C-alpha positions as MATLAB code, in Angstrom:
seq = 'MSDYSFLLTLLFSAVLVAGLLARLYLASRQIRHVAQHRNAVPAAFAATVSLQAHQKAADYTITKARFGMLETAFAAVLLLGWTLMGGIDALNQALIHSSLAAYGKLLPQLALLAAFGLISGLLDLPFTLYSTFRIEERFGFNKMTLYLWLTDLVKSVLVGIVIGLPIVALILWLMGSAGRLWWLWAWSAWIGFNLLVLVLFPTVIAPLFNKFKPLENEALKARVTALMQRCGFAAKGLFVMDGSKRSAHANAYFTGFGAAKRVVFYDTLLEQLSPSEVDAVLAHELGHFKHKHVLKRIAAMFAMSLAGFALLGWLSTQAWFYTGLGVKPNLSGTNDALALLLFLLVVPLLSFFISPLFAQLSRKHEFEADAYAVAQTDGKDLQSALLKLYQDNASTLTPDPVFVTFYYSHPPASERLSRMTRSLESAAP';
ca = [
      74.564   92.860   69.978;
      77.087   95.705   69.684;
      76.452   99.211   70.975;
      76.033  100.530   67.422;
      73.591   97.769   66.612;
      71.541   98.516   69.733;
      71.522  102.238   68.952;
      70.368  101.572   65.386;
      67.547   99.359   66.687;
      66.438  102.129   69.038;
      66.717  104.802   66.328;
      64.863  102.706   63.782;
      62.081  101.926   66.259;
      61.770  105.568   67.293;
      61.639  106.833   63.706;
      59.140  104.124   62.736;
      56.802  105.001   65.614;
      57.241  108.763   65.137;
      56.524  108.480   61.431;
      53.449  106.342   62.036;
      52.049  108.721   64.647;
      52.793  111.737   62.458;
      51.049  110.201   59.449;
      48.006  109.206   61.488;
      47.877  112.666   63.081;
      48.037  114.391   59.697;
      45.336  112.144   58.270;
      43.074  112.768   61.269;
      43.574  116.529   60.855;
      42.627  116.265   57.192;
      39.499  114.253   57.981;
      38.408  116.622   60.746;
      39.076  119.787   58.732;
      37.313  118.588   55.594;
      34.336  117.301   57.601;
      33.970  120.637   59.400;
      33.691  122.466   56.060;
      31.556  119.839   54.299;
      28.208  121.627   54.568;
      29.174  124.955   53.021;
      30.912  125.784   49.752;
      33.758  128.287   50.329;
      32.626  131.812   49.473;
      35.148  132.136   46.639;
      33.549  129.143   44.873;
      29.891  129.627   45.831;
      28.940  130.862   42.352;
      30.688  128.069   40.450;
      30.619  124.923   42.639;
      27.409  123.259   43.770;
      26.955  122.038   47.315;
      26.465  118.512   45.976;
      29.837  118.576   44.151;
      31.532  120.072   47.209;
      30.124  117.364   49.483;
      31.118  114.607   47.056;
      34.697  115.902   47.109;
      34.630  116.037   50.910;
      33.280  112.494   51.217;
      35.814  111.180   48.687;
      38.682  112.881   50.521;
      37.559  111.612   53.926;
      37.038  108.069   52.665;
      40.486  107.948   51.092;
      42.103  109.442   54.186;
      40.490  106.881   56.488;
      41.519  104.048   54.211;
      45.000  105.570   54.021;
      45.270  105.418   57.809;
      44.597  101.677   57.670;
      47.205  101.237   54.947;
      49.713  103.289   56.934;
      49.254  101.217   60.084;
      49.498   97.969   58.142;
      52.661   99.142   56.358;
      54.306  100.005   59.696;
      53.458   96.615   61.197;
      54.645   94.864   58.039;
      57.946   96.770   58.085;
      58.449   95.800   61.705;
      57.718   92.200   60.768;
      60.204   92.227   57.915;
      62.989   93.745   60.027;
      63.135   93.454   63.828;
      60.727   90.524   63.971;
      62.908   88.518   61.600;
      60.982   88.279   58.331;
      63.851   89.183   56.016;
      66.299   87.148   58.052;
      64.102   84.040   57.837;
      63.639   84.506   54.092;
      67.375   84.996   53.602;
      68.296   81.952   55.674;
      65.826   79.806   53.742;
      67.372   80.836   50.431;
      70.937   80.374   51.728;
      70.170   76.779   52.591;
      68.194   76.083   49.423;
      69.434   74.496   46.222;
      69.882   77.970   44.703;
      73.150   78.327   46.608;
      74.687   75.835   44.179;
      74.242   78.264   41.272;
      76.661   80.917   42.441;
      76.333   84.115   44.472;
      74.127   86.205   42.213;
      71.088   83.944   41.812;
      70.301   83.586   45.554;
      70.539   87.362   45.932;
      68.166   87.984   43.045;
      65.864   85.338   44.510;
      65.827   87.191   47.844;
      64.795   90.463   46.221;
      62.260   88.728   43.972;
      60.724   86.781   46.856;
      60.475   89.923   48.979;
      58.835   91.800   46.107;
      56.393   88.966   45.421;
      55.324   88.566   49.053;
      55.022   92.326   49.578;
      52.991   92.655   46.388;
      50.613   89.893   47.426;
      50.104   91.501   50.836;
      49.307   94.828   49.157;
      46.782   93.351   46.721;
      43.762   93.521   49.056;
      44.333   97.251   49.576;
      44.690   97.885   45.845;
      41.579   95.868   45.065;
      39.488   97.620   47.720;
      40.690  101.053   46.626;
      39.907  100.370   42.971;
      36.694   98.371   43.162;
      35.107   99.831   46.277;
      36.287  103.399   46.851;
      36.869  104.491   43.242;
      33.765  102.550   42.166;
      31.616  104.129   44.860;
      32.472  107.654   43.721;
      32.089  106.885   40.021;
      35.741  106.977   39.002;
      36.628  103.346   38.371;
      36.035  102.105   34.828;
      38.154   98.974   35.060;
      36.841   95.439   34.895;
      38.442   92.741   37.001;
      39.827   91.211   33.796;
      41.509   94.492   32.805;
      42.880   94.902   36.324;
      44.372   91.401   36.252;
      45.777   92.003   32.759;
      47.445   95.206   33.944;
      48.857   93.360   36.942;
      50.388   90.629   34.784;
      51.811   93.180   32.340;
      53.282   95.239   35.197;
      54.990   92.188   36.677;
      56.416   91.165   33.295;
      57.645   94.696   32.543;
      59.213   94.822   36.005;
      61.028   91.552   35.358;
      62.211   92.462   31.853;
      63.336   95.973   32.771;
      64.070   95.777   36.486;
      65.841   92.445   36.747;
      68.829   93.363   34.516;
      69.569   96.653   36.329;
      69.251   94.991   39.758;
      71.522   92.160   38.629;
      74.050   94.685   37.325;
      74.036   96.658   40.583;
      74.496   93.493   42.647;
      77.330   92.379   40.377;
      79.023   95.783   40.739;
      78.618   95.637   44.531;
      80.550   92.380   44.581;
      83.077   92.976   41.807;
      83.860   96.674   41.333;
      85.885   97.337   44.486;
      85.429  100.020   47.129;
      84.002  102.531   44.657;
      81.342  100.146   43.394;
      78.673  102.632   44.473;
      79.949  105.203   41.946;
      79.746  102.689   39.102;
      76.339  101.527   40.306;
      75.105  105.114   40.408;
      76.305  105.630   36.828;
      74.430  102.496   35.752;
      71.325  103.731   37.572;
      71.526  107.087   35.757;
      71.826  105.363   32.394;
      68.912  103.086   33.217;
      66.622  106.002   34.127;
      67.516  107.941   30.999;
      66.845  104.840   28.902;
      63.427  104.379   30.514;
      62.576  108.032   29.784;
      63.271  107.395   26.112;
      61.533  104.004   25.918;
      58.448  104.811   27.991;
      56.409  106.708   25.346;
      56.908  104.254   22.491;
      57.519  100.883   24.163;
      56.165  100.739   27.727;
      53.096  102.997   27.780;
      51.482  101.401   24.656;
      51.429   98.069   26.507;
      48.756   99.497   28.807;
      46.938  102.142   26.768;
      46.100  103.000   23.184;
      47.525  106.243   21.834;
      45.943  107.821   18.788;
      47.115  110.980   17.015;
      44.971  113.982   17.892;
      42.301  114.113   15.184;
      40.551  117.365   16.074;
      42.111  119.646   13.451;
      40.963  122.882   15.075;
      42.383  121.864   18.452;
      45.542  120.557   16.799;
      46.054  123.940   15.112;
      45.560  125.788   18.414;
      47.947  123.513   20.285;
      50.582  123.635   17.532;
      50.413  127.440   17.407;
      50.797  127.623   21.195;
      53.839  125.344   21.188;
      55.450  127.311   18.352;
      54.776  130.543   20.222;
      56.442  129.055   23.299;
      59.398  127.635   21.352;
      58.543  124.029   22.128;
      58.828  121.073   19.755;
      57.229  117.672   20.320;
      57.265  114.391   18.447;
      53.489  114.377   18.206;
      50.122  115.078   19.810;
      48.323  112.000   21.100;
      45.058  111.076   22.812;
      45.168  108.272   25.401;
      42.195  106.074   26.238;
      42.343  106.849   29.939;
      38.557  106.454   30.205;
      38.816  102.670   30.068;
      40.372  102.725   33.548;
      39.238  105.880   35.274;
      37.061  108.959   34.953;
      39.931  111.130   36.213;
      41.319  113.533   33.604;
      44.866  114.644   32.903;
      47.391  115.746   30.296;
      51.142  115.310   30.353;
      54.415  115.434   28.469;
      56.371  112.254   28.212;
      59.706  111.253   26.757;
      63.077  112.895   26.777;
      64.895  115.146   24.348;
      63.614  114.785   20.791;
      61.303  111.943   21.857;
      58.943  114.214   23.839;
      55.224  113.724   23.243;
      52.122  115.613   24.310;
      49.468  113.238   25.639;
      45.866  114.156   26.432;
      43.506  111.852   28.311;
      40.327  111.396   26.285;
      38.432  112.361   29.440;
      40.226  115.715   29.482;
      39.191  116.536   25.913;
      35.603  115.635   26.766;
      35.499  117.925   29.796;
      37.362  121.035   28.609;
      36.803  123.521   25.811;
      39.595  124.057   23.227;
      40.690  127.294   24.914;
      40.811  125.538   28.282;
      42.885  122.706   26.820;
      45.213  125.392   25.473;
      45.585  126.861   28.959;
      46.284  123.485   30.595;
      48.913  122.732   27.947;
      50.469  126.163   28.508;
      50.796  125.271   32.184;
      52.719  122.120   31.258;
      54.866  124.147   28.871;
      55.607  126.458   31.780;
      57.312  123.583   33.577;
      59.619  123.101   30.607;
      60.176  126.840   30.166;
      61.343  127.110   33.783;
      63.326  123.868   33.426;
      61.447  122.279   36.325;
      61.721  118.823   34.781;
      65.490  119.071   34.334;
      65.883  120.469   37.853;
      63.908  117.572   39.323;
      65.905  115.028   37.341;
      69.168  116.663   38.451;
      67.996  116.688   42.078;
      66.979  113.026   41.857;
      70.381  112.103   40.426;
      72.212  114.090   43.125;
      70.193  112.470   45.919;
      70.693  109.026   44.406;
      74.454  109.644   44.335;
      74.395  110.469   48.046;
      72.224  107.416   48.633;
      74.582  105.057   46.802;
      77.569  106.508   48.671;
      75.803  105.987   51.998;
      74.849  102.449   51.002;
      78.471  101.797   50.069;
      79.503  102.579   53.635;
      76.595  100.935   55.458;
      76.951   97.680   53.532;
      80.351   97.139   55.199;
      79.045   97.671   58.751;
      77.868   94.540   60.588;
      75.730   96.622   62.968;
      73.658   97.850   60.002;
      72.327   94.327   59.511;
      72.032   93.178   63.120;
      70.486   96.483   64.201;
      67.653   95.842   61.747;
      67.061   92.245   62.790;
      69.144   90.447   60.162;
      72.143   88.161   60.630;
      74.681   88.924   57.877;
      76.137   86.039   55.901;
      79.505   85.328   57.496;
      80.864   83.267   54.624;
      78.925   84.780   51.735;
      77.823   88.070   50.289;
      75.367   90.485   51.877;
      74.844   92.805   48.945;
      71.155   92.037   48.374;
      70.495   92.267   52.123;
      72.165   95.667   52.295;
      70.245   96.961   49.270;
      66.916   95.694   50.582;
      67.363   97.046   54.112;
      68.511  100.405   52.776;
      65.443  100.716   50.528;
      63.206   99.939   53.504;
      64.824  102.417   55.891;
      65.296  105.467   53.645;
      61.549  106.238   53.217;
      61.199  106.465   57.006;
      63.719  109.293   57.115;
      62.638  111.013   53.901;
      59.115  111.485   55.268;
      60.350  114.117   57.707;
      61.909  116.238   54.963;
      59.003  115.747   52.550;
      57.550  119.215   53.340;
      60.634  120.790   51.753;
      60.118  118.924   48.485;
      56.366  119.512   48.563;
      56.933  123.238   49.037;
      59.354  123.324   46.108;
      56.856  121.462   43.934;
      54.078  123.915   44.837;
      56.409  126.789   43.968;
      56.989  125.223   40.551;
      53.235  124.912   40.034;
      52.728  128.604   40.774;
      55.462  129.464   38.271;
      53.859  127.238   35.618;
      50.483  128.874   36.298;
      51.992  132.335   35.860;
      53.533  131.275   32.561;
      50.198  129.896   31.337;
      48.404  133.109   32.307;
      50.970  135.087   30.309;
      50.655  132.847   27.230;
      46.877  132.266   27.211;
      43.761  133.749   28.741;
      44.121  133.348   32.476;
      40.370  132.957   32.870;
      40.528  129.839   30.701;
      43.117  128.323   33.024;
      40.990  129.187   36.035;
      37.871  127.596   34.578;
      39.842  124.544   33.409;
      41.403  123.974   36.809;
      38.057  124.426   38.530;
      36.512  121.788   36.239;
      39.376  119.407   36.924;
      39.118  119.924   40.674;
      35.400  119.129   40.499;
      35.695  116.201   38.093;
      38.487  114.641   40.185;
      36.555  115.352   43.424;
      39.476  117.285   44.889;
      38.465  118.969   48.122;
      38.405  122.763   48.187;
      39.040  122.803   51.952;
      42.138  120.726   52.783;
      43.847  121.014   56.145;
      46.786  123.475   55.875;
      49.205  121.247   57.802;
      48.272  118.228   55.671;
      48.899  120.371   52.596;
      52.351  121.275   53.891;
      53.386  117.636   54.052;
      51.619  116.035   51.137;
      50.397  118.449   48.478;
      52.646  118.699   45.435;
      50.111  121.128   43.913;
      48.739  124.192   45.724;
      45.144  123.953   46.970;
      42.521  125.332   44.615;
      41.843  128.408   46.762;
      45.490  129.501   46.772;
      46.025  128.702   43.121;
      42.956  130.436   41.768;
      43.213  133.475   44.057;
      46.800  134.069   42.935;
      45.658  133.944   39.305;
      42.879  136.411   40.067;
      45.345  138.862   41.596;
      47.618  138.453   38.577;
      44.762  139.146   36.165;
      43.594  142.171   38.145;
      47.094  143.659   38.266;
      47.481  143.155   34.501;
      44.122  144.751   33.665;
      44.280  148.310   32.210;
];
């Protein structure tokens, strides 16, 4: 083992352990903080939130956090097993010496990635099943039958094969055939693939899983259309999604890209909110487009992916990158799939430590979208809508501040609603 390989092994081990301990520490803080505030509704919400609803949210949050700690520990052990304990190396060696090697270089590489994905998916299934049919069921959110869950699973796998396999095959081909700057061509292909998915998702992919019906409520349609015209926003249509067949959680979102944008409401959202509150929630989403948050996030993702592909281009040529992570590179063959797989396993370990920066930026965007919605609609409608959604989704009103810093892409309810209150008071005559 070279010095670089040994150093990478030490660094990888240290980051893995540090990340695991940090995640467990944050989860324990969240559990402790929420439990300490379980028996009293915060003063700001005492008039609008019942103690029963507050305690349900606390219990739901604590249950998910405890289960998340188990998932986190399992994921760390599994990653160690795949890398330094030789899992990926054993899988790769088995495929190298299988009959697939007779079919060229590309097929064994695709088989490695597919086998890794299949095994990882099977190992994750118990966690997904328990989360859906025990935790979500216990708190009244799960509406799925086992048949629907299995149908979704099969559809997801097939969509992954049909859509994912070609782009992975193209990237692997470019890695082996496009010269030293293959990573630039691969990045360009990745950009094109993501833009294509943005266009296809609303009309091709999403309808495989849910039914989308045009919004039939004429009064609500008129309100929403007037709001969008007032905000200078055009959409391909207004649709209602049958989200209630899977979950009691409510949401609304924009989907698509360019002229293919659609407004989608969960049927559960329309059942829970008044027309004026739906207006306010939609205005919040329009605020993201008005401030170009979506384009900024896409641009940031593309920039980071460019840096990632460039880094992968360099690491894939370094023998210590493989040996330092417990894998023997193919001396007489290609290592492109190995490099791609190891890179995708290592990057999340490092990105965790900078996640507070992205979470903070996301919360800033949410505040800006809230301010836009307050300016375009009645701010009190947005407040009441958000409060209903927090209650209906059993979102805790008392999260741990440090946990929020790392994980929350949306500001906590107390911060969000208090900022709206100050905005309304300052705007009052």
